[in-house]
C-alpha positions in Angstrom: -275.4 79.0 287.4 -273.6 80.7 284.4 -270.3 79.3 285.5 -271.7 75.8 285.6 -273.0 76.1 282.1 -269.7 77.4 280.9 -267.8 74.6 282.5 -270.3 72.0 281.1 -269.8 73.5 277.6 -266.1 73.5 278.0 -266.0 69.9 279.0 -268.3 68.9 276.1 -266.1 70.9 273.8 -263.0 69.2 275.0 -264.5 65.8 274.8 -265.7 66.4 271.2 -262.4 67.9 270.2 -260.5 65.0 271.7 -262.8 62.5 269.8 -262.3 64.3 266.5 -258.6 64.5 267.0 -258.3 60.8 267.8 -260.4 59.9 264.8 -258.4 62.0 262.4 -255.1 60.7 263.8 -256.4 57.1 263.3 -257.4 58.0 259.8 -254.1 59.7 259.0 -252.0 56.9 260.5 -254.6 55.1 258.6 -253.2 51.6 258.5 -253.0 51.9 254.7 -252.9 48.7 252.7 -251.0 48.8 249.4 -252.5 46.4 246.9 -251.5 45.2 243.5 -252.9 43.1 240.7 -252.0 39.4 241.0 -249.7 39.8 237.9 -247.3 41.7 240.1 -244.8 39.1 241.4 -243.4 41.2 244.3 -244.8 40.5 247.8 -243.2 43.7 249.2 -242.2 47.1 248.0 -239.8 49.6 249.4 -241.1 53.0 250.4 -238.7 54.6 247.9 -240.0 52.4 245.0 -243.6 53.1 246.0 -242.9 56.8 245.9 -241.2 56.6 242.5 -244.1 54.6 241.1 -246.7 57.0 242.3 -244.7 60.0 241.2 -244.3 58.3 237.8 -240.5 58.2 238.0 -240.6 54.4 237.6 -242.9 52.0 235.8 -241.6 48.9 237.5 -240.7 47.6 240.9 -237.3 46.4 241.9 -238.2 42.8 241.0 -239.1 43.9 237.4 -242.9 43.8 237.8 -244.4 46.5 235.6 -246.9 48.6 237.6 -249.3 51.5 237.0 -250.5 53.6 239.9 -254.1 54.1 240.9 -255.1 56.8 243.3 -258.1 57.8 245.2 -259.9 61.1 244.4 -259.7 62.2 248.0 -260.5 61.3 251.6 -258.6 60.4 254.7 -256.9 57.3 253.3 -255.7 59.3 250.2 -254.5 62.2 252.3 -252.6 59.8 254.6 -251.0 57.9 251.8 -249.9 61.0 249.9 -248.5 62.5 253.1 -246.8 59.4 254.4 -245.4 57.9 251.2 -245.2 60.8 248.8 -244.4 63.6 251.2 -246.9 65.9 249.6 -250.4 67.3 250.2 -253.2 66.4 247.7 -253.0 69.9 246.2 -249.2 69.6 245.6 -249.7 66.1 244.1 -252.4 67.3 241.7 -250.1 70.2 240.7 -247.2 67.7 240.2 -249.4 65.5 238.0 -250.6 68.4 235.9 -247.0 69.5 235.4 -246.1 66.0 234.1 -249.1 66.1 231.7 -248.3 69.7 230.5 -244.6 68.9 229.9 -245.4 65.6 228.2 -243.5 63.6 230.7 -246.4 61.7 232.2 -250.1 61.3 232.6 -252.7 61.6 235.3 -253.1 58.2 237.0 -256.5 56.6 237.2 -258.4 58.2 240.1 -261.2 56.3 241.8 -263.8 57.4 244.4 -263.6 54.6 247.0 -261.7 51.7 248.5 -264.1 49.3 246.8 -263.6 50.9 243.4 -259.8 50.7 243.8 -259.9 47.0 244.8 -262.2 46.2 241.8 -260.0 48.1 239.3 -256.7 46.7 240.6 -258.2 43.2 240.6 -259.0 43.4 236.9 -256.1 45.6 235.6 -252.8 43.9 234.9 -249.9 45.7 236.7 -252.2 48.0 238.7 -251.0 49.1 242.1 -253.1 51.2 244.6 -253.9 51.8 248.2 -257.0 51.3 250.4 -257.7 51.5 254.1 -256.4 48.5 256.0 -259.8 47.1 256.9 -260.9 46.9 253.3 -261.6 43.5 251.9 -258.9 42.9 249.3 -260.4 39.9 247.5 -258.9 39.3 244.1 -255.7 41.4 244.8 -252.5 40.9 246.7 -251.4 43.1 249.6 -247.9 44.4 249.3 -245.8 44.9 252.5 -244.2 48.3 252.4 -240.6 48.0 253.7 
């Protein structure tokens, strides 16, 4: 009887662990949508330009469109974006931004709490560029293809 209970617990544990792993992999792979204000003329952005903009090395895209990054305060989409496109963890990114502020070389980007807040802010702010989960309605903004 004890062995049956242990096997049932083990199967349940493996099932739950597999489901959590799958969900977190989906969130990390995230199908991230990069969005921009309609004032941005580009329809695509290179991964290098995207990184440069979010690390505040550049203030414009290769087509000359002026942009200002908007980040999320945290969560799976934020973590996936930061890892995939910036090559950092959230802690490392926050340290990086603080060093820019401290040295006078940059400022903290606008940080918002949700996909919906990012979409609303990007829609009303000329030059804003941000990211949301792929399934988010992006009414009022344009999606940029990352190449």
